[in-house]
PDB file of N, CA, C and O in Angstrom:
ATOM      1  N   MET A   1      40.317  73.352 -58.565  1.00  0.00           N
ATOM      2  CA  MET A   1      39.879  73.855 -57.279  1.00  0.00           C
ATOM      3  C   MET A   1      38.396  73.571 -57.083  1.00  0.00           C
ATOM      4  O   MET A   1      37.597  73.796 -57.992  1.00  0.00           O
ATOM      5  N   PRO A   2      38.018  73.078 -55.905  1.00  0.00           N
ATOM      6  CA  PRO A   2      36.606  72.778 -55.671  1.00  0.00           C
ATOM      7  C   PRO A   2      35.754  74.030 -55.585  1.00  0.00           C
ATOM      8  O   PRO A   2      36.216  75.078 -55.133  1.00  0.00           O
ATOM      9  N   LEU A   3      34.532  73.917 -56.010  1.00  0.00           N
ATOM     10  CA  LEU A   3      33.583  75.021 -55.972  1.00  0.00           C
ATOM     11  C   LEU A   3      32.915  75.054 -54.607  1.00  0.00           C
ATOM     12  O   LEU A   3      32.159  74.140 -54.276  1.00  0.00           O
ATOM     13  N   ARG A   4      33.169  76.076 -53.810  1.00  0.00           N
ATOM     14  CA  ARG A   4      32.657  76.133 -52.446  1.00  0.00           C
ATOM     15  C   ARG A   4      31.448  77.059 -52.313  1.00  0.00           C
ATOM     16  O   ARG A   4      30.711  76.954 -51.333  1.00  0.00           O
ATOM     17  N   ARG A   5      31.227  77.946 -53.252  1.00  0.00           N
ATOM     18  CA  ARG A   5      30.103  78.888 -53.230  1.00  0.00           C
ATOM     19  C   ARG A   5      30.035  79.690 -51.927  1.00  0.00           C
ATOM     20  O   ARG A   5      28.951  79.984 -51.423  1.00  0.00           O
ATOM     21  N   GLY A   6      31.199  80.038 -51.393  1.00  0.00           N
ATOM     22  CA  GLY A   6      31.244  80.879 -50.203  1.00  0.00           C
ATOM     23  C   GLY A   6      31.024  80.150 -48.893  1.00  0.00           C
ATOM     24  O   GLY A   6      30.968  80.791 -47.844  1.00  0.00           O
ATOM     25  N   VAL A   7      30.896  78.833 -48.918  1.00  0.00           N
ATOM     26  CA  VAL A   7      30.674  78.059 -47.701  1.00  0.00           C
ATOM     27  C   VAL A   7      32.014  77.519 -47.220  1.00  0.00           C
ATOM     28  O   VAL A   7      32.759  76.902 -47.981  1.00  0.00           O
ATOM     29  N   VAL A   8      32.314  77.766 -45.923  1.00  0.00           N
ATOM     30  CA  VAL A   8      33.538  77.254 -45.338  1.00  0.00           C
ATOM     31  C   VAL A   8      33.201  75.936 -44.655  1.00  0.00           C
ATOM     32  O   VAL A   8      32.388  75.893 -43.731  1.00  0.00           O
ATOM     33  N   ALA A   9      33.835  74.863 -45.119  1.00  0.00           N
ATOM     34  CA  ALA A   9      33.570  73.551 -44.539  1.00  0.00           C
ATOM     35  C   ALA A   9      34.784  72.660 -44.780  1.00  0.00           C
ATOM     36  O   ALA A   9      35.492  72.809 -45.776  1.00  0.00           O
ATOM     37  N   ASN A  10      35.007  71.743 -43.863  1.00  0.00           N
ATOM     38  CA  ASN A  10      36.099  70.797 -44.062  1.00  0.00           C
ATOM     39  C   ASN A  10      35.539  69.477 -44.593  1.00  0.00           C
ATOM     40  O   ASN A  10      34.329  69.331 -44.771  1.00  0.00           O
ATOM     41  N   HIS A  11      36.422  68.530 -44.840  1.00  0.00           N
ATOM     42  CA  HIS A  11      36.010  67.275 -45.448  1.00  0.00           C
ATOM     43  C   HIS A  11      35.114  66.447 -44.519  1.00  0.00           C
ATOM     44  O   HIS A  11      34.272  65.685 -44.994  1.00  0.00           O
ATOM     45  N   LYS A  12      35.290  66.591 -43.197  1.00  0.00           N
ATOM     46  CA  LYS A  12      34.471  65.807 -42.265  1.00  0.00           C
ATOM     47  C   LYS A  12      33.012  66.254 -42.293  1.00  0.00           C
ATOM     48  O   LYS A  12      32.109  65.427 -42.165  1.00  0.00           O
ATOM     49  N   ARG A  13      32.777  67.543 -42.458  1.00  0.00           N
ATOM     50  CA  ARG A  13      31.391  68.018 -42.531  1.00  0.00           C
ATOM     51  C   ARG A  13      30.738  67.526 -43.820  1.00  0.00           C
ATOM     52  O   ARG A  13      29.579  67.112 -43.822  1.00  0.00           O
ATOM     53  N   GLY A  14      31.491  67.577 -44.911  1.00  0.00           N
ATOM     54  CA  GLY A  14      30.955  67.068 -46.173  1.00  0.00           C
ATOM     55  C   GLY A  14      30.639  65.587 -46.099  1.00  0.00           C
ATOM     56  O   GLY A  14      29.616  65.138 -46.617  1.00  0.00           O
ATOM     57  N   LEU A  15      31.514  64.828 -45.456  1.00  0.00           N
ATOM     58  CA  LEU A  15      31.280  63.400 -45.298  1.00  0.00           C
ATOM     59  C   LEU A  15      30.060  63.138 -44.420  1.00  0.00           C
ATOM     60  O   LEU A  15      29.269  62.241 -44.716  1.00  0.00           O
ATOM     61  N   ARG A  16      29.896  63.911 -43.339  1.00  0.00           N
ATOM     62  CA  ARG A  16      28.739  63.736 -42.461  1.00  0.00           C
ATOM     63  C   ARG A  16      27.449  64.055 -43.195  1.00  0.00           C
ATOM     64  O   ARG A  16      26.467  63.326 -43.056  1.00  0.00           O
ATOM     65  N   LEU A  17      27.431  65.146 -43.987  1.00  0.00           N
ATOM     66  CA  LEU A  17      26.231  65.508 -44.741  1.00  0.00           C
ATOM     67  C   LEU A  17      25.894  64.453 -45.796  1.00  0.00           C
ATOM     68  O   LEU A  17      24.725  64.130 -46.008  1.00  0.00           O
ATOM     69  N   MET A  18      26.918  63.926 -46.449  1.00  0.00           N
ATOM     70  CA  MET A  18      26.673  62.879 -47.435  1.00  0.00           C
ATOM     71  C   MET A  18      26.137  61.618 -46.761  1.00  0.00           C
ATOM     72  O   MET A  18      25.279  60.932 -47.316  1.00  0.00           O
ATOM     73  N   HIS A  19      26.642  61.313 -45.562  1.00  0.00           N
ATOM     74  CA  HIS A  19      26.155  60.153 -44.824  1.00  0.00           C
ATOM     75  C   HIS A  19      24.696  60.338 -44.410  1.00  0.00           C
ATOM     76  O   HIS A  19      23.900  59.404 -44.506  1.00  0.00           O
ATOM     77  N   GLU A  20      24.344  61.537 -43.950  1.00  0.00           N
ATOM     78  CA  GLU A  20      22.967  61.813 -43.541  1.00  0.00           C
ATOM     79  C   GLU A  20      21.988  61.699 -44.713  1.00  0.00           C
ATOM     80  O   GLU A  20      20.847  61.279 -44.525  1.00  0.00           O
ATOM     81  N   GLU A  21      22.417  62.061 -45.894  1.00  0.00           N
ATOM     82  CA  GLU A  21      21.561  61.995 -47.083  1.00  0.00           C
ATOM     83  C   GLU A  21      21.701  60.672 -47.832  1.00  0.00           C
ATOM     84  O   GLU A  21      21.127  60.499 -48.907  1.00  0.00           O
ATOM     85  N   GLN A  22      22.458  59.748 -47.268  1.00  0.00           N
ATOM     86  CA  GLN A  22      22.692  58.427 -47.855  1.00  0.00           C
ATOM     87  C   GLN A  22      23.240  58.516 -49.283  1.00  0.00           C
ATOM     88  O   GLN A  22      22.754  57.856 -50.202  1.00  0.00           O
ATOM     89  N   LEU A  23      24.252  59.343 -49.432  1.00  0.00           N
ATOM     90  CA  LEU A  23      24.885  59.530 -50.735  1.00  0.00           C
ATOM     91  C   LEU A  23      26.219  58.801 -50.858  1.00  0.00           C
ATOM     92  O   LEU A  23      26.889  58.907 -51.886  1.00  0.00           O
ATOM     93  N   LEU A  24      26.608  58.070 -49.831  1.00  0.00           N
ATOM     94  CA  LEU A  24      27.874  57.356 -49.869  1.00  0.00           C
ATOM     95  C   LEU A  24      27.695  56.015 -50.574  1.00  0.00           C
ATOM     96  O   LEU A  24      26.618  55.420 -50.531  1.00  0.00           O
ATOM     97  N   ALA A  25      28.739  55.555 -51.210  1.00  0.00           N
ATOM     98  CA  ALA A  25      28.702  54.261 -51.882  1.00  0.00           C
ATOM     99  C   ALA A  25      28.662  53.153 -50.834  1.00  0.00           C
ATOM    100  O   ALA A  25      29.375  53.204 -49.832  1.00  0.00           O
ATOM    101  N   ARG A  26      27.822  52.157 -51.078  1.00  0.00           N
ATOM    102  CA  ARG A  26      27.718  51.016 -50.175  1.00  0.00           C
ATOM    103  C   ARG A  26      28.285  49.794 -50.858  1.00  0.00           C
ATOM    104  O   ARG A  26      28.004  49.533 -52.028  1.00  0.00           O
ATOM    105  N   ARG A  27      29.085  49.046 -50.122  1.00  0.00           N
ATOM    106  CA  ARG A  27      29.663  47.830 -50.679  1.00  0.00           C
ATOM    107  C   ARG A  27      28.607  46.741 -50.739  1.00  0.00           C
ATOM    108  O   ARG A  27      27.800  46.589 -49.822  1.00  0.00           O
ATOM    109  N   ARG A  28      28.622  45.999 -51.812  1.00  0.00           N
ATOM    110  CA  ARG A  28      27.728  44.857 -51.925  1.00  0.00           C
ATOM    111  C   ARG A  28      28.424  43.647 -51.354  1.00  0.00           C
ATOM    112  O   ARG A  28      29.557  43.336 -51.723  1.00  0.00           O
ATOM    113  N   ARG A  29      27.746  42.968 -50.456  1.00  0.00           N
ATOM    114  CA  ARG A  29      28.300  41.753 -49.900  1.00  0.00           C
ATOM    115  C   ARG A  29      28.009  40.595 -50.841  1.00  0.00           C
ATOM    116  O   ARG A  29      26.908  40.463 -51.376  1.00  0.00           O
ATOM    117  N   ARG A  30      29.007  39.775 -51.027  1.00  0.00           N
ATOM    118  CA  ARG A  30      28.850  38.609 -51.866  1.00  0.00           C
ATOM    119  C   ARG A  30      28.101  37.539 -51.082  1.00  0.00           C
ATOM    120  O   ARG A  30      28.487  37.216 -49.958  1.00  0.00           O
ATOM    121  N   PHE A  31      27.046  36.991 -51.653  1.00  0.00           N
ATOM    122  CA  PHE A  31      26.266  35.954 -50.982  1.00  0.00           C
ATOM    123  C   PHE A  31      26.942  34.610 -51.186  1.00  0.00           C
ATOM    124  O   PHE A  31      27.249  34.217 -52.311  1.00  0.00           O
ATOM    125  N   VAL A  32      27.168  33.916 -50.091  1.00  0.00           N
ATOM    126  CA  VAL A  32      27.768  32.599 -50.153  1.00  0.00           C
ATOM    127  C   VAL A  32      26.747  31.608 -49.609  1.00  0.00           C
ATOM    128  O   VAL A  32      26.364  31.682 -48.441  1.00  0.00           O
ATOM    129  N   CYS A  33      26.312  30.692 -50.447  1.00  0.00           N
ATOM    130  CA  CYS A  33      25.342  29.680 -50.040  1.00  0.00           C
ATOM    131  C   CYS A  33      26.087  28.543 -49.350  1.00  0.00           C
ATOM    132  O   CYS A  33      26.944  27.897 -49.951  1.00  0.00           O
ATOM    133  N   THR A  34      25.752  28.304 -48.076  1.00  0.00           N
ATOM    134  CA  THR A  34      26.437  27.257 -47.320  1.00  0.00           C
ATOM    135  C   THR A  34      25.535  26.065 -47.038  1.00  0.00           C
ATOM    136  O   THR A  34      25.977  25.105 -46.407  1.00  0.00           O
ATOM    137  N   THR A  35      24.285  26.098 -47.487  1.00  0.00           N
ATOM    138  CA  THR A  35      23.348  25.015 -47.225  1.00  0.00           C
ATOM    139  C   THR A  35      23.111  24.214 -48.496  1.00  0.00           C
ATOM    140  O   THR A  35      22.801  24.770 -49.550  1.00  0.00           O
ATOM    141  N   ASP A  36      23.260  22.916 -48.383  1.00  0.00           N
ATOM    142  CA  ASP A  36      22.995  22.014 -49.497  1.00  0.00           C
ATOM    143  C   ASP A  36      21.771  21.180 -49.128  1.00  0.00           C
ATOM    144  O   ASP A  36      21.891  20.179 -48.421  1.00  0.00           O
ATOM    145  N   SER A  37      20.605  21.583 -49.600  1.00  0.00           N
ATOM    146  CA  SER A  37      19.371  20.871 -49.269  1.00  0.00           C
ATOM    147  C   SER A  37      19.190  19.608 -50.092  1.00  0.00           C
ATOM    148  O   SER A  37      18.337  18.781 -49.769  1.00  0.00           O
ATOM    149  N   GLU A  38      19.959  19.446 -51.128  1.00  0.00           N
ATOM    150  CA  GLU A  38      19.848  18.271 -51.999  1.00  0.00           C
ATOM    151  C   GLU A  38      20.943  17.254 -51.708  1.00  0.00           C
ATOM    152  O   GLU A  38      21.417  16.578 -52.621  1.00  0.00           O
ATOM    153  N   HIS A  39      21.354  17.136 -50.442  1.00  0.00           N
ATOM    154  CA  HIS A  39      22.423  16.213 -50.096  1.00  0.00           C
ATOM    155  C   HIS A  39      21.917  14.769 -50.115  1.00  0.00           C
ATOM    156  O   HIS A  39      20.712  14.519 -50.120  1.00  0.00           O
ATOM    157  N   ARG A  40      22.855  13.837 -50.126  1.00  0.00           N
ATOM    158  CA  ARG A  40      22.509  12.422 -50.212  1.00  0.00           C
ATOM    159  C   ARG A  40      22.431  11.762 -48.851  1.00  0.00           C
ATOM    160  O   ARG A  40      22.185  10.558 -48.774  1.00  0.00           O
ATOM    161  N   TRP A  41      22.631  12.501 -47.783  1.00  0.00           N
ATOM    162  CA  TRP A  41      22.632  11.942 -46.442  1.00  0.00           C
ATOM    163  C   TRP A  41      21.208  11.814 -45.906  1.00  0.00           C
ATOM    164  O   TRP A  41      20.333  12.583 -46.304  1.00  0.00           O
ATOM    165  N   PRO A  42      20.961  10.860 -45.010  1.00  0.00           N
ATOM    166  CA  PRO A  42      19.607  10.704 -44.464  1.00  0.00           C
ATOM    167  C   PRO A  42      19.225  11.883 -43.572  1.00  0.00           C
ATOM    168  O   PRO A  42      20.067  12.475 -42.897  1.00  0.00           O
ATOM    169  N   ILE A  43      17.950  12.201 -43.587  1.00  0.00           N
ATOM    170  CA  ILE A  43      17.408  13.248 -42.715  1.00  0.00           C
ATOM    171  C   ILE A  43      16.680  12.533 -41.586  1.00  0.00           C
ATOM    172  O   ILE A  43      15.723  11.791 -41.808  1.00  0.00           O
ATOM    173  N   TYR A  44      17.148  12.770 -40.391  1.00  0.00           N
ATOM    174  CA  TYR A  44      16.599  12.051 -39.244  1.00  0.00           C
ATOM    175  C   TYR A  44      15.396  12.792 -38.667  1.00  0.00           C
ATOM    176  O   TYR A  44      15.408  14.020 -38.584  1.00  0.00           O
ATOM    177  N   PRO A  45      14.369  12.063 -38.272  1.00  0.00           N
ATOM    178  CA  PRO A  45      13.176  12.715 -37.710  1.00  0.00           C
ATOM    179  C   PRO A  45      13.430  13.176 -36.277  1.00  0.00           C
ATOM    180  O   PRO A  45      14.367  12.724 -35.619  1.00  0.00           O
ATOM    181  N   ASN A  46      12.583  14.079 -35.813  1.00  0.00           N
ATOM    182  CA  ASN A  46      12.616  14.516 -34.428  1.00  0.00           C
ATOM    183  C   ASN A  46      12.081  13.374 -33.565  1.00  0.00           C
ATOM    184  O   ASN A  46      10.914  12.999 -33.680  1.00  0.00           O
ATOM    185  N   LEU A  47      12.925  12.829 -32.714  1.00  0.00           N
ATOM    186  CA  LEU A  47      12.545  11.662 -31.927  1.00  0.00           C
ATOM    187  C   LEU A  47      11.740  12.022 -30.676  1.00  0.00           C
ATOM    188  O   LEU A  47      11.118  11.148 -30.072  1.00  0.00           O
ATOM    189  N   LEU A  48      11.744  13.278 -30.289  1.00  0.00           N
ATOM    190  CA  LEU A  48      11.048  13.700 -29.071  1.00  0.00           C
ATOM    191  C   LEU A  48      10.161  14.922 -29.330  1.00  0.00           C
ATOM    192  O   LEU A  48      10.381  15.966 -28.718  1.00  0.00           O
ATOM    193  N   PRO A  49       9.174  14.823 -30.211  1.00  0.00           N
ATOM    194  CA  PRO A  49       8.388  16.024 -30.554  1.00  0.00           C
ATOM    195  C   PRO A  49       7.457  16.503 -29.440  1.00  0.00           C
ATOM    196  O   PRO A  49       7.210  17.704 -29.334  1.00  0.00           O
ATOM    197  N   GLN A  50       6.933  15.603 -28.608  1.00  0.00           N
ATOM    198  CA  GLN A  50       5.980  16.013 -27.579  1.00  0.00           C
ATOM    199  C   GLN A  50       6.588  16.031 -26.179  1.00  0.00           C
ATOM    200  O   GLN A  50       5.843  16.134 -25.205  1.00  0.00           O
ATOM    201  N   VAL A  51       7.880  15.936 -26.044  1.00  0.00           N
ATOM    202  CA  VAL A  51       8.503  15.883 -24.718  1.00  0.00           C
ATOM    203  C   VAL A  51       8.470  17.262 -24.075  1.00  0.00           C
ATOM    204  O   VAL A  51       8.840  18.252 -24.707  1.00  0.00           O
ATOM    205  N   ARG A  52       8.032  17.334 -22.827  1.00  0.00           N
ATOM    206  CA  ARG A  52       8.061  18.567 -22.035  1.00  0.00           C
ATOM    207  C   ARG A  52       9.227  18.450 -21.059  1.00  0.00           C
ATOM    208  O   ARG A  52       9.226  17.583 -20.185  1.00  0.00           O
ATOM    209  N   VAL A  53      10.215  19.320 -21.209  1.00  0.00           N
ATOM    210  CA  VAL A  53      11.395  19.295 -20.356  1.00  0.00           C
ATOM    211  C   VAL A  53      11.070  20.030 -19.064  1.00  0.00           C
ATOM    212  O   VAL A  53      10.700  21.204 -19.092  1.00  0.00           O
ATOM    213  N   SER A  54      11.207  19.340 -17.922  1.00  0.00           N
ATOM    214  CA  SER A  54      10.856  19.952 -16.638  1.00  0.00           C
ATOM    215  C   SER A  54      12.051  20.122 -15.719  1.00  0.00           C
ATOM    216  O   SER A  54      11.922  20.733 -14.659  1.00  0.00           O
ATOM    217  N   GLY A  55      13.208  19.600 -16.093  1.00  0.00           N
ATOM    218  CA  GLY A  55      14.375  19.709 -15.230  1.00  0.00           C
ATOM    219  C   GLY A  55      15.661  19.767 -16.032  1.00  0.00           C
ATOM    220  O   GLY A  55      15.671  19.681 -17.260  1.00  0.00           O
ATOM    221  N   LEU A  56      16.745  19.915 -15.286  1.00  0.00           N
ATOM    222  CA  LEU A  56      18.055  20.006 -15.921  1.00  0.00           C
ATOM    223  C   LEU A  56      18.503  18.652 -16.450  1.00  0.00           C
ATOM    224  O   LEU A  56      18.132  17.609 -15.912  1.00  0.00           O
ATOM    225  N   ASP A  57      19.295  18.678 -17.497  1.00  0.00           N
ATOM    226  CA  ASP A  57      19.926  17.505 -18.096  1.00  0.00           C
ATOM    227  C   ASP A  57      18.948  16.402 -18.505  1.00  0.00           C
ATOM    228  O   ASP A  57      19.302  15.224 -18.472  1.00  0.00           O
ATOM    229  N   GLN A  58      17.744  16.763 -18.884  1.00  0.00           N
ATOM    230  CA  GLN A  58      16.803  15.778 -19.414  1.00  0.00           C
ATOM    231  C   GLN A  58      16.920  15.672 -20.932  1.00  0.00           C
ATOM    232  O   GLN A  58      16.669  14.614 -21.509  1.00  0.00           O
ATOM    233  N   LEU A  59      17.303  16.775 -21.573  1.00  0.00           N
ATOM    234  CA  LEU A  59      17.385  16.784 -23.025  1.00  0.00           C
ATOM    235  C   LEU A  59      18.475  17.756 -23.454  1.00  0.00           C
ATOM    236  O   LEU A  59      18.517  18.901 -23.004  1.00  0.00           O
ATOM    237  N   TRP A  60      19.356  17.282 -24.329  1.00  0.00           N
ATOM    238  CA  TRP A  60      20.373  18.134 -24.921  1.00  0.00           C
ATOM    239  C   TRP A  60      20.079  18.274 -26.409  1.00  0.00           C
ATOM    240  O   TRP A  60      19.542  17.364 -27.040  1.00  0.00           O
ATOM    241  N   ILE A  61      20.436  19.419 -26.952  1.00  0.00           N
ATOM    242  CA  ILE A  61      20.211  19.727 -28.363  1.00  0.00           C
ATOM    243  C   ILE A  61      21.568  20.008 -29.000  1.00  0.00           C
ATOM    244  O   ILE A  61      22.392  20.717 -28.422  1.00  0.00           O
ATOM    245  N   ALA A  62      21.797  19.461 -30.177  1.00  0.00           N
ATOM    246  CA  ALA A  62      23.057  19.686 -30.884  1.00  0.00           C
ATOM    247  C   ALA A  62      22.768  20.359 -32.222  1.00  0.00           C
ATOM    248  O   ALA A  62      21.717  20.147 -32.825  1.00  0.00           O
ATOM    249  N   ASP A  63      23.721  21.172 -32.674  1.00  0.00           N
ATOM    250  CA  ASP A  63      23.570  21.845 -33.955  1.00  0.00           C
ATOM    251  C   ASP A  63      24.938  22.047 -34.577  1.00  0.00           C
ATOM    252  O   ASP A  63      25.932  22.225 -33.873  1.00  0.00           O
ATOM    253  N   LEU A  64      24.982  22.017 -35.897  1.00  0.00           N
ATOM    254  CA  LEU A  64      26.183  22.310 -36.674  1.00  0.00           C
ATOM    255  C   LEU A  64      25.908  23.516 -37.539  1.00  0.00           C
ATOM    256  O   LEU A  64      24.815  23.644 -38.090  1.00  0.00           O
ATOM    257  N   THR A  65      26.872  24.399 -37.671  1.00  0.00           N
ATOM    258  CA  THR A  65      26.698  25.565 -38.520  1.00  0.00           C
ATOM    259  C   THR A  65      28.049  26.009 -39.065  1.00  0.00           C
ATOM    260  O   THR A  65      29.095  25.614 -38.550  1.00  0.00           O
ATOM    261  N   TYR A  66      28.020  26.821 -40.094  1.00  0.00           N
ATOM    262  CA  TYR A  66      29.218  27.393 -40.683  1.00  0.00           C
ATOM    263  C   TYR A  66      29.393  28.813 -40.168  1.00  0.00           C
ATOM    264  O   TYR A  66      28.416  29.531 -39.955  1.00  0.00           O
ATOM    265  N   ILE A  67      30.638  29.210 -39.972  1.00  0.00           N
ATOM    266  CA  ILE A  67      30.960  30.576 -39.569  1.00  0.00           C
ATOM    267  C   ILE A  67      31.940  31.133 -40.585  1.00  0.00           C
ATOM    268  O   ILE A  67      32.965  30.518 -40.879  1.00  0.00           O
ATOM    269  N   ARG A  68      31.613  32.306 -41.120  1.00  0.00           N
ATOM    270  CA  ARG A  68      32.517  32.939 -42.071  1.00  0.00           C
ATOM    271  C   ARG A  68      33.542  33.763 -41.292  1.00  0.00           C
ATOM    272  O   ARG A  68      33.181  34.655 -40.525  1.00  0.00           O
ATOM    273  N   LEU A  69      34.804  33.459 -41.496  1.00  0.00           N
ATOM    274  CA  LEU A  69      35.904  34.194 -40.901  1.00  0.00           C
ATOM    275  C   LEU A  69      36.549  35.030 -41.990  1.00  0.00           C
ATOM    276  O   LEU A  69      36.262  34.815 -43.168  1.00  0.00           O
ATOM    277  N   PRO A  70      37.414  35.978 -41.640  1.00  0.00           N
ATOM    278  CA  PRO A  70      37.981  36.845 -42.681  1.00  0.00           C
ATOM    279  C   PRO A  70      38.677  36.103 -43.824  1.00  0.00           C
ATOM    280  O   PRO A  70      38.586  36.537 -44.973  1.00  0.00           O
ATOM    281  N   GLN A  71      39.364  35.008 -43.543  1.00  0.00           N
ATOM    282  CA  GLN A  71      40.121  34.314 -44.580  1.00  0.00           C
ATOM    283  C   GLN A  71      39.542  32.967 -44.990  1.00  0.00           C
ATOM    284  O   GLN A  71      39.909  32.431 -46.036  1.00  0.00           O
ATOM    285  N   GLU A  72      38.623  32.399 -44.163  1.00  0.00           N
ATOM    286  CA  GLU A  72      38.136  31.051 -44.437  1.00  0.00           C
ATOM    287  C   GLU A  72      36.806  30.814 -43.725  1.00  0.00           C
ATOM    288  O   GLU A  72      36.277  31.698 -43.052  1.00  0.00           O
ATOM    289  N   PHE A  73      36.286  29.616 -43.887  1.00  0.00           N
ATOM    290  CA  PHE A  73      35.079  29.210 -43.181  1.00  0.00           C
ATOM    291  C   PHE A  73      35.462  28.280 -42.046  1.00  0.00           C
ATOM    292  O   PHE A  73      36.484  27.595 -42.097  1.00  0.00           O
ATOM    293  N   GLY A  74      34.620  28.270 -41.017  1.00  0.00           N
ATOM    294  CA  GLY A  74      34.802  27.337 -39.917  1.00  0.00           C
ATOM    295  C   GLY A  74      33.506  26.593 -39.667  1.00  0.00           C
ATOM    296  O   GLY A  74      32.421  27.126 -39.902  1.00  0.00           O
ATOM    297  N   ASP A  75      33.616  25.353 -39.187  1.00  0.00           N
ATOM    298  CA  ASP A  75      32.458  24.554 -38.817  1.00  0.00           C
ATOM    299  C   ASP A  75      32.335  24.614 -37.301  1.00  0.00           C
ATOM    300  O   ASP A  75      33.295  24.325 -36.587  1.00  0.00           O
ATOM    301  N   LEU A  76      31.156  24.987 -36.808  1.00  0.00           N
ATOM    302  CA  LEU A  76      30.928  25.096 -35.379  1.00  0.00           C
ATOM    303  C   LEU A  76      29.897  24.062 -34.958  1.00  0.00           C
ATOM    304  O   LEU A  76      28.799  24.011 -35.512  1.00  0.00           O
ATOM    305  N   ALA A  77      30.251  23.239 -33.979  1.00  0.00           N
ATOM    306  CA  ALA A  77      29.337  22.267 -33.393  1.00  0.00           C
ATOM    307  C   ALA A  77      29.049  22.708 -31.966  1.00  0.00           C
ATOM    308  O   ALA A  77      29.969  23.005 -31.204  1.00  0.00           O
ATOM    309  N   VAL A  78      27.760  22.750 -31.602  1.00  0.00           N
ATOM    310  CA  VAL A  78      27.347  23.238 -30.284  1.00  0.00           C
ATOM    311  C   VAL A  78      26.375  22.242 -29.667  1.00  0.00           C
ATOM    312  O   VAL A  78      25.530  21.680 -30.364  1.00  0.00           O
ATOM    313  N   ILE A  79      26.493  22.025 -28.362  1.00  0.00           N
ATOM    314  CA  ILE A  79      25.537  21.223 -27.601  1.00  0.00           C
ATOM    315  C   ILE A  79      24.914  22.132 -26.550  1.00  0.00           C
ATOM    316  O   ILE A  79      25.624  22.746 -25.754  1.00  0.00           O
ATOM    317  N   LEU A  80      23.571  22.219 -26.548  1.00  0.00           N
ATOM    318  CA  LEU A  80      22.824  23.081 -25.625  1.00  0.00           C
ATOM    319  C   LEU A  80      21.950  22.236 -24.716  1.00  0.00           C
ATOM    320  O   LEU A  80      21.465  21.177 -25.113  1.00  0.00           O
ATOM    321  N   ALA A  81      21.752  22.715 -23.489  1.00  0.00           N
ATOM    322  CA  ALA A  81      20.774  22.110 -22.593  1.00  0.00           C
ATOM    323  C   ALA A  81      19.412  22.687 -22.961  1.00  0.00           C
ATOM    324  O   ALA A  81      19.249  23.905 -23.025  1.00  0.00           O
ATOM    325  N   ALA A  82      18.431  21.813 -23.202  1.00  0.00           N
ATOM    326  CA  ALA A  82      17.122  22.269 -23.676  1.00  0.00           C
ATOM    327  C   ALA A  82      16.379  23.081 -22.618  1.00  0.00           C
ATOM    328  O   ALA A  82      15.644  24.005 -22.967  1.00  0.00           O
ATOM    329  N   SER A  83      16.552  22.762 -21.342  1.00  0.00           N
ATOM    330  CA  SER A  83      15.790  23.456 -20.298  1.00  0.00           C
ATOM    331  C   SER A  83      16.288  24.886 -20.078  1.00  0.00           C
ATOM    332  O   SER A  83      15.481  25.799 -19.904  1.00  0.00           O
ATOM    333  N   SER A  84      17.596  25.087 -20.084  1.00  0.00           N
ATOM    334  CA  SER A  84      18.142  26.413 -19.781  1.00  0.00           C
ATOM    335  C   SER A  84      18.704  27.118 -21.010  1.00  0.00           C
ATOM    336  O   SER A  84      19.032  28.303 -20.939  1.00  0.00           O
ATOM    337  N   ARG A  85      18.820  26.425 -22.119  1.00  0.00           N
ATOM    338  CA  ARG A  85      19.451  26.937 -23.351  1.00  0.00           C
ATOM    339  C   ARG A  85      20.910  27.321 -23.108  1.00  0.00           C
ATOM    340  O   ARG A  85      21.469  28.151 -23.825  1.00  0.00           O
ATOM    341  N   ARG A  86      21.516  26.712 -22.097  1.00  0.00           N
ATOM    342  CA  ARG A  86      22.910  26.973 -21.773  1.00  0.00           C
ATOM    343  C   ARG A  86      23.803  26.096 -22.642  1.00  0.00           C
ATOM    344  O   ARG A  86      23.466  24.951 -22.944  1.00  0.00           O
ATOM    345  N   CYS A  87      24.929  26.639 -23.033  1.00  0.00           N
ATOM    346  CA  CYS A  87      25.878  25.900 -23.850  1.00  0.00           C
ATOM    347  C   CYS A  87      26.617  24.891 -22.972  1.00  0.00           C
ATOM    348  O   CYS A  87      27.291  25.268 -22.013  1.00  0.00           O
ATOM    349  N   ILE A  88      26.486  23.613 -23.306  1.00  0.00           N
ATOM    350  CA  ILE A  88      27.173  22.551 -22.586  1.00  0.00           C
ATOM    351  C   ILE A  88      28.593  22.379 -23.127  1.00  0.00           C
ATOM    352  O   ILE A  88      29.535  22.168 -22.364  1.00  0.00           O
ATOM    353  N   GLY A  89      28.734  22.470 -24.428  1.00  0.00           N
ATOM    354  CA  GLY A  89      30.042  22.332 -25.058  1.00  0.00           C
ATOM    355  C   GLY A  89      30.003  22.759 -26.502  1.00  0.00           C
ATOM    356  O   GLY A  89      28.935  22.816 -27.111  1.00  0.00           O
ATOM    357  N   TRP A  90      31.176  23.062 -27.059  1.00  0.00           N
ATOM    358  CA  TRP A  90      31.252  23.465 -28.448  1.00  0.00           C
ATOM    359  C   TRP A  90      32.634  23.108 -29.001  1.00  0.00           C
ATOM    360  O   TRP A  90      33.582  22.905 -28.242  1.00  0.00           O
ATOM    361  N   ALA A  91      32.737  23.035 -30.321  1.00  0.00           N
ATOM    362  CA  ALA A  91      34.005  22.772 -31.002  1.00  0.00           C
ATOM    363  C   ALA A  91      33.996  23.539 -32.323  1.00  0.00           C
ATOM    364  O   ALA A  91      32.977  23.597 -33.011  1.00  0.00           O
ATOM    365  N   LEU A  92      35.142  24.126 -32.669  1.00  0.00           N
ATOM    366  CA  LEU A  92      35.299  24.876 -33.909  1.00  0.00           C
ATOM    367  C   LEU A  92      36.394  24.242 -34.731  1.00  0.00           C
ATOM    368  O   LEU A  92      37.514  24.063 -34.254  1.00  0.00           O
ATOM    369  N   GLU A  93      36.078  23.903 -35.956  1.00  0.00           N
ATOM    370  CA  GLU A  93      37.053  23.310 -36.882  1.00  0.00           C
ATOM    371  C   GLU A  93      37.217  24.235 -38.070  1.00  0.00           C
ATOM    372  O   GLU A  93      36.236  24.552 -38.743  1.00  0.00           O
ATOM    373  N   LEU A  94      38.428  24.672 -38.339  1.00  0.00           N
ATOM    374  CA  LEU A  94      38.689  25.538 -39.487  1.00  0.00           C
ATOM    375  C   LEU A  94      38.938  24.685 -40.705  1.00  0.00           C
ATOM    376  O   LEU A  94      39.665  23.693 -40.660  1.00  0.00           O
ATOM    377  N   SER A  95      38.309  25.099 -41.814  1.00  0.00           N
ATOM    378  CA  SER A  95      38.448  24.299 -43.036  1.00  0.00           C
ATOM    379  C   SER A  95      39.391  24.936 -44.003  1.00  0.00           C
ATOM    380  O   SER A  95      39.625  24.397 -45.084  1.00  0.00           O
TER     381      SER A  95
END
């Protein structure tokens, strides 16, 4: 039998008090490194470092990234308009 010391409380109050005092166990997230900086592929320079974008559709920016899903990883490719930062198009490939 739990020791209550004359205090009437249910399990939700105990859980709330433990949460307020940060006494609950926290799960450790496993770190997954998705960047390989020592790859053998060429690194391309920025071809337009001093360009000032003044209108629409003058410059598009592309990026690739990994997305962690519950069961697997996905590769996301995105194309953005540099002037508005609006997404022009994207594609998701599950690996």
